[in-house]
C-alpha positions as CSV (number, residue, x, y, z in Angstrom):
1,M,11.4,-7.8,14.6
2,R,9.7,-6.4,11.5
3,L,10.1,-8.0,8.1
4,K,12.2,-6.1,5.7
5,S,10.2,-4.1,3.1
6,G,11.5,-6.1,0.2
7,I,10.4,-9.5,1.7
8,W,7.0,-8.1,2.7
9,V,6.4,-6.7,-0.8
10,A,7.4,-10.0,-2.5
11,A,5.0,-11.9,-0.2
12,Y,2.2,-9.3,-0.8
13,L,2.6,-9.6,-4.5
14,R,2.4,-13.4,-4.3
15,R,-0.8,-13.1,-2.1
16,C,-2.5,-10.8,-4.5
17,Q,-1.7,-13.1,-7.5
18,S,-2.9,-16.2,-5.6
19,E,-6.2,-14.5,-5.0
20,G,-6.6,-13.8,-8.7
21,A,-5.7,-10.0,-8.7
22,S,-3.0,-8.6,-10.8
23,A,-0.3,-6.8,-8.8
24,V,3.0,-5.2,-9.8
25,M,5.8,-3.4,-7.9
26,R,5.9,0.1,-9.5
27,R,8.6,1.5,-7.4
28,R,11.3,-0.3,-5.5
29,G,12.3,1.5,-2.3
30,A,14.8,0.9,0.5
31,E,15.2,-2.8,1.0
32,E,15.4,-2.6,4.8
33,A,12.7,-0.3,5.9
34,G,11.2,1.8,3.1
35,A,7.6,2.8,3.6
36,V,5.1,0.8,1.4
37,F,2.2,2.4,-0.3
38,I,-0.5,0.4,-2.0
39,K,-2.6,1.6,-4.9
40,V,-5.7,-0.4,-5.8
41,A,-6.9,0.5,-9.3
42,R,-10.5,-0.4,-9.8
43,L,-10.2,-0.4,-13.6
44,D,-13.0,2.2,-13.9
45,G,-10.9,5.4,-13.6
46,T,-10.9,5.3,-9.8
47,A,-8.4,4.0,-7.3
48,E,-7.8,3.6,-3.6
49,V,-4.5,4.4,-1.9
50,F,-3.3,2.8,1.4
51,A,-0.4,4.2,3.5
52,P,1.5,2.8,6.5
53,A,-0.4,3.3,9.7
54,P,1.1,5.7,12.2
55,Q,3.2,4.2,15.0
56,S,0.6,5.3,17.6
57,A,-1.9,2.9,16.0
58,F,0.0,-0.3,16.6
59,D,-0.9,-2.8,19.2
60,E,1.7,-3.4,21.9
61,A,1.1,-7.1,21.6
62,R,2.0,-7.1,17.9
63,P,4.4,-4.1,17.3
64,A,6.1,-5.8,14.3
65,D,3.0,-6.1,12.2
66,R,2.5,-3.9,9.1
67,A,-0.8,-2.2,9.1
68,F,-2.3,0.4,6.7
69,V,-4.8,3.2,6.7
70,P,-6.7,4.8,3.8
71,A,-4.5,7.6,2.4
72,L,-7.2,9.7,0.6
73,K,-10.1,11.4,2.2
74,V,-12.6,9.9,-0.2
75,Q,-12.0,6.4,-1.5
76,P,-12.2,5.4,-4.3
77,A,-11.0,8.6,-5.8
78,P,-10.3,9.6,-9.4
79,D,-7.1,8.0,-10.5
80,M,-5.4,11.4,-11.1
81,E,-5.9,12.1,-7.3
82,A,-4.3,8.8,-6.4
83,E,-1.3,9.5,-8.7
84,A,-0.9,13.1,-7.3
85,Y,-0.8,11.6,-3.8
86,L,1.8,9.1,-4.7
87,A,4.0,11.7,-6.5
88,R,3.9,13.8,-3.3
89,Q,5.0,10.8,-1.2
90,I,8.0,10.1,-3.6
91,K,9.1,13.7,-3.3
92,F,8.9,13.4,0.5
93,D,10.5,10.0,0.8
94,P,12.5,8.8,-2.2
95,D,13.0,5.4,-0.5
96,C,9.4,4.5,-0.6
97,W,7.8,1.4,-2.3
98,I,4.7,1.6,-4.5
99,V,2.7,-1.5,-5.3
100,E,-0.3,-1.4,-7.7
101,V,-3.1,-3.9,-7.5
102,E,-5.7,-4.1,-10.3
103,D,-9.0,-5.4,-9.0
104,R,-12.5,-4.4,-10.1
105,A,-13.9,-5.3,-6.7
106,G,-11.3,-3.1,-4.9
107,R,-9.9,-5.9,-2.9
108,N,-6.7,-4.9,-1.1
109,F,-5.6,-8.0,1.0
110,L,-4.2,-5.7,3.7
111,D,-4.5,-5.4,7.5
112,L,-6.3,-2.1,7.9
113,I,-6.7,0.1,10.9
114,V,-9.9,2.0,10.9
115,A,-9.7,5.4,12.7
């Protein structure tokens, strides 16, 4: 069984803060199963965005895990590109969550799937 999005986001915010990175929930989505998008602002005018990994990428041994993939073709990208991507996701899925992390080193504290 997968954790509810609200619980996962709360734990992720706490993890970022415990590592010394500033993190805020910019948009609250559906509590049960809203998609979560992570924006990592590097504080130099660039950002990285991470989106939920497609279902086909999950390991059968751990199907309930949350995993992420880079959402932009080039990362880090200009902040305007990151914001445009997130705006498109909100139009597509108004129940999505957006979390923003500010970290000059670009640390994201996520389980990533590299394609």
